[in-house]
C-alpha positions as CSV (number, residue, x, y, z in Angstrom):
1,M,0.1,-0.1,0.0
2,R,1.2,3.3,-0.8
3,S,2.3,5.7,1.9
4,F,-0.4,8.4,1.1
5,N,-3.0,5.8,1.2
6,R,-1.8,5.0,4.8
7,L,-2.4,8.5,5.7
8,Q,-5.8,8.7,4.1
9,I,-7.0,5.7,6.0
10,L,-5.9,7.2,9.4
11,L,-7.5,10.4,8.6
12,V,-10.7,8.7,7.6
13,M,-10.6,6.6,10.8
14,L,-10.2,9.7,13.0
15,A,-13.0,11.4,11.1
16,L,-15.4,8.5,11.7
17,A,-14.5,8.2,15.3
18,A,-15.2,11.8,16.0
19,S,-18.5,11.7,14.2
20,E,-19.7,8.7,16.6
21,T,-19.5,11.0,19.6
22,H,-22.6,12.5,18.5
23,A,-24.8,9.3,18.8
24,Q,-24.8,6.7,21.7
25,P,-23.0,3.7,20.1
26,S,-24.4,0.3,20.7
27,W,-20.9,-1.4,21.1
28,E,-19.6,0.3,24.2
29,A,-17.5,-1.7,26.6
30,S,-19.4,-3.6,29.2
31,E,-19.2,-1.9,32.8
32,P,-17.0,-3.8,35.3
33,T,-18.8,-5.9,37.5
34,I,-17.1,-4.2,40.5
35,Q,-17.1,-0.3,40.3
36,L,-13.5,1.0,40.6
37,P,-13.5,4.4,42.4
38,V,-10.3,5.6,40.7
39,E,-10.3,5.6,36.8
40,L,-7.4,8.2,36.0
41,F,-6.9,7.3,32.4
42,S,-9.5,6.2,29.8
43,A,-7.3,3.6,28.2
44,V,-5.2,0.7,29.5
45,Q,-2.1,2.2,27.9
46,M,-0.5,5.4,26.6
47,A,1.2,5.5,23.1
48,N,4.0,3.3,24.6
49,L,3.8,2.7,28.4
50,P,0.9,1.0,30.4
51,T,-1.5,3.0,32.6
52,T,-3.1,1.5,35.8
53,Q,-6.5,1.1,34.1
54,T,-7.7,-2.6,33.4
55,L,-10.4,-4.1,31.6
56,G,-13.7,-5.1,32.9
57,Q,-14.1,-8.9,33.3
58,G,-14.8,-10.5,29.9
59,D,-13.8,-7.5,27.9
60,F,-11.3,-7.3,24.9
61,F,-8.9,-4.7,24.0
62,Y,-7.1,-4.5,20.6
63,E,-4.0,-2.3,19.6
64,I,-2.4,-1.6,16.3
65,S,0.8,0.8,16.3
66,H,3.1,2.0,13.6
67,R,6.4,3.8,13.8
68,F,7.6,5.1,10.6
69,H,11.4,4.6,9.8
70,P,12.1,7.6,7.5
71,T,12.5,11.0,9.7
72,I,10.4,14.0,9.2
73,D,13.6,15.6,8.3
74,D,14.0,13.6,5.2
75,G,11.4,15.7,3.7
76,Y,9.3,15.4,0.5
77,D,11.4,12.6,-0.8
78,A,10.2,10.4,1.9
79,N,6.7,12.1,2.3
80,F,8.0,13.7,5.5
81,G,8.3,10.3,7.1
82,L,5.2,8.6,5.9
83,D,7.1,6.5,3.5
84,G,7.7,2.9,4.7
85,P,9.2,0.8,5.9
86,V,7.6,0.7,9.5
87,S,7.8,-0.9,12.7
88,M,4.4,-2.4,13.5
89,R,2.8,-4.0,16.5
90,T,-0.7,-5.8,16.9
91,A,-2.0,-6.9,20.4
92,L,-4.9,-8.3,22.0
93,S,-5.9,-8.2,25.6
94,Y,-8.6,-10.0,27.7
95,G,-10.0,-9.0,31.2
96,L,-9.7,-12.1,33.4
97,S,-11.3,-10.0,36.2
98,D,-11.9,-6.3,36.9
99,Q,-8.4,-6.1,38.4
100,L,-6.5,-8.6,36.2
101,M,-5.8,-8.7,32.4
102,V,-3.6,-10.4,30.1
103,S,-2.2,-9.2,26.7
104,I,-0.3,-10.8,23.8
105,G,1.4,-8.7,21.2
106,R,3.7,-9.0,18.3
107,S,6.3,-6.8,16.8
108,N,7.9,-7.2,13.4
109,V,11.2,-6.4,15.0
110,L,12.8,-9.9,15.3
111,D,9.2,-11.1,15.5
112,N,9.1,-10.3,19.0
113,L,6.0,-11.9,20.7
114,D,5.2,-11.1,24.3
115,V,2.8,-12.2,26.8
116,V,2.2,-9.7,29.7
117,A,-0.2,-9.8,32.6
118,K,-1.3,-6.4,34.5
119,W,-2.7,-6.5,37.9
120,R,-4.3,-3.4,39.5
121,F,-3.8,-3.9,43.2
122,F,-4.2,-0.6,45.0
123,E,-6.4,2.5,44.5
124,R,-7.3,5.5,46.6
125,D,-9.8,8.3,45.8
126,G,-9.9,11.8,47.1
127,Q,-8.2,15.1,46.7
128,W,-5.0,13.3,45.6
129,P,-6.1,10.1,43.9
130,I,-3.8,7.3,43.1
131,A,-3.8,3.9,41.6
132,L,-1.0,1.2,41.4
133,A,-0.5,-1.8,39.1
134,L,2.0,-4.4,38.4
135,T,2.8,-5.8,35.1
136,A,4.9,-9.0,34.5
137,G,5.6,-11.0,31.3
138,V,7.9,-12.9,28.9
139,A,8.9,-12.3,25.2
140,L,10.2,-14.4,22.7
141,N,12.4,-13.2,19.7
142,S,12.0,-15.7,16.9
143,D,13.5,-14.1,13.8
144,M,17.2,-14.8,14.0
145,P,19.6,-13.1,11.6
146,A,21.6,-15.6,9.3
147,I,24.8,-14.8,11.0
148,V,23.4,-16.1,14.5
149,D,23.7,-19.8,15.0
150,R,20.6,-20.2,17.1
151,G,17.2,-21.8,16.9
152,A,14.0,-19.5,16.9
153,T,12.9,-21.0,20.3
154,D,16.3,-21.1,22.0
155,A,16.3,-20.0,25.6
156,D,18.6,-17.1,24.7
157,N,16.0,-15.6,22.8
158,L,13.5,-15.2,25.8
159,Q,13.3,-11.9,27.5
160,W,11.5,-11.1,30.9
161,I,9.9,-7.8,32.1
162,V,8.4,-6.5,35.4
163,Q,6.9,-3.0,35.8
164,L,5.3,-0.9,38.6
165,V,2.7,1.4,37.2
166,A,1.7,4.4,39.4
167,N,-1.0,7.0,38.2
168,T,-2.4,10.1,39.8
169,M,-4.6,13.0,38.5
170,V,-4.2,16.8,39.3
171,L,-5.5,20.1,38.2
172,D,-9.0,19.2,38.9
173,G,-8.6,15.9,36.9
174,R,-7.4,17.6,33.8
175,L,-3.7,16.4,34.0
176,G,-3.0,12.7,34.5
177,V,0.6,11.7,35.5
178,G,2.3,8.2,35.4
179,L,5.6,6.7,36.6
180,V,6.6,3.3,35.3
181,P,9.8,2.0,36.7
182,S,10.8,-1.1,34.7
183,Y,13.1,-3.9,34.6
184,V,14.0,-6.0,31.5
185,H,15.9,-9.1,32.0
186,N,18.2,-10.2,29.1
187,S,17.8,-6.9,27.2
188,A,20.5,-7.8,24.8
189,I,19.8,-11.2,23.3
190,F,23.0,-11.3,21.3
191,A,25.4,-10.5,24.1
192,V,27.6,-13.2,25.3
193,E,26.5,-12.7,28.9
194,R,22.9,-12.0,30.1
195,Q,22.2,-8.3,30.4
196,H,19.4,-6.3,32.1
197,T,18.0,-2.7,31.8
198,V,16.3,-0.6,34.3
199,T,14.2,2.3,32.8
200,L,12.0,5.0,34.5
201,G,9.0,5.5,32.1
202,T,7.3,8.8,32.8
203,Y,4.2,10.4,30.9
204,A,1.6,13.0,31.4
205,R,-1.5,13.7,29.5
206,Y,-3.4,17.0,29.7
207,E,-7.2,16.8,28.9
208,L,-8.1,19.8,26.5
209,N,-12.0,18.5,26.5
210,P,-13.5,15.2,27.0
211,M,-12.3,14.0,23.5
212,W,-8.8,15.6,22.9
213,G,-5.6,15.8,24.8
214,V,-1.9,16.3,24.5
215,F,0.7,14.1,26.0
216,V,4.4,13.7,26.4
217,E,6.3,10.3,27.4
218,Y,10.0,10.4,28.5
219,S,11.6,6.9,29.4
220,P,15.5,7.4,30.5
221,A,17.5,4.2,31.2
222,L,18.8,4.4,34.8
223,E,20.9,1.4,35.0
224,G,22.2,-1.6,32.9
225,Y,22.5,-2.3,29.3
226,Q,21.7,0.5,26.8
227,G,23.7,-0.7,23.7
228,I,22.6,-1.9,20.2
229,L,19.6,-4.1,19.8
230,L,20.1,-5.8,16.5
231,P,23.4,-7.1,14.8
232,G,25.0,-4.5,12.5
233,E,23.9,-1.6,14.5
234,T,26.6,0.8,15.9
235,G,26.8,3.0,18.7
236,R,24.3,2.8,21.5
237,S,20.6,3.3,22.5
238,H,19.3,6.5,23.6
239,D,16.5,7.7,26.0
240,S,13.0,7.7,24.5
241,L,11.0,10.7,23.9
242,S,7.7,10.9,22.4
243,F,4.9,13.8,22.3
244,G,1.7,14.4,20.4
245,S,-2.0,14.3,20.8
246,S,-4.6,11.8,21.9
247,L,-8.3,11.4,20.8
248,S,-10.8,9.4,23.1
249,T,-14.2,8.5,21.6
250,G,-16.4,5.7,22.4
251,G,-14.2,2.5,22.9
252,H,-11.4,3.9,20.7
253,D,-8.2,5.8,21.8
254,F,-6.0,7.2,19.2
255,F,-2.4,8.6,19.5
256,L,-0.7,10.8,16.9
257,F,2.8,11.9,17.7
258,V,6.4,12.2,17.0
259,T,9.3,10.1,18.7
260,N,12.9,9.1,18.2
261,N,12.2,5.6,19.0
262,T,11.1,3.4,16.3
263,R,10.9,0.2,18.6
264,L,7.6,-1.1,20.0
265,N,7.4,-4.1,22.1
266,A,8.2,-3.2,25.9
267,T,11.4,-5.4,26.1
268,Q,12.8,-3.7,23.1
269,Y,11.3,-0.2,23.7
270,L,12.7,0.1,27.0
271,V,16.3,-0.6,26.1
272,G,16.1,2.7,24.4
273,A,16.0,4.5,21.0
274,P,18.2,4.0,17.9
275,T,19.0,7.7,17.9
276,D,19.1,10.5,20.2
277,A,16.2,13.2,20.4
278,A,17.9,15.7,18.0
279,P,15.3,17.6,15.6
280,D,16.7,15.6,12.5
281,N,15.8,12.3,14.4
282,W,12.1,12.5,14.8
283,H,9.7,10.0,13.3
284,L,6.1,10.0,12.9
285,G,4.1,7.4,15.0
286,F,0.4,6.4,15.6
287,G,-1.5,3.9,17.8
288,I,-5.1,3.1,17.6
289,T,-6.8,0.9,20.3
290,R,-10.3,-0.4,20.7
291,H,-12.0,-1.5,23.8
292,L,-14.8,-4.1,23.2
């Protein structure tokens, strides 16, 4: 599909989603069987990082995300970043209970397939609301380069991730803030010895109105490995930065933004971005999620 067709499809989907807010949809997500007193974010995730929000028991959640490899700085010859190729993620989640959900997602970078559970274990309402959740999971990288003598399901291809997610809301509920300290084990699957990476994911979303918001995400690596991700890469990885707009309507959440990180699945994204956040290294990205 040509890049301008991708952009047309995305714009049409945004227009259709906005028009749906003028009518009561018949496909809204079911109400949780236990009403949670603290709902600080409308979606279970931001563009890259999880929120403390969970699904209602029996509900589904679908995600599709793209990160365009050409930079905006490449200009007209690359359609200002919209020409491919892209890094892509698709994922499906299911609510096991109102506080526990499980997700399975795949990125086309090394065919990274992850299975992650999220448990929302604490919440407090009031003038300073807070909610806490814990995520834990495993990822398998099955697409090995020809120069690597290793089977697709070799134990060295497995990675593990644990994240603590903390959310709060300030400014009369207009500004949502999140902290996501994260630990990735075996973050460099091609290294001779097992490596790990500790990253502090942070984000904030300001609600302009019930539909539109603006957000920023910043994920600095605090300790451990932040080198290359793929054979043939040079240099090191860099702290991730993303900012842009969000749209919430019905069961949909849309994120349209710029970022220096073209990696998607958590065990890869949290190692860092391939380039720093200089103005000539910005890539376009979008994410579309659907709560069923």
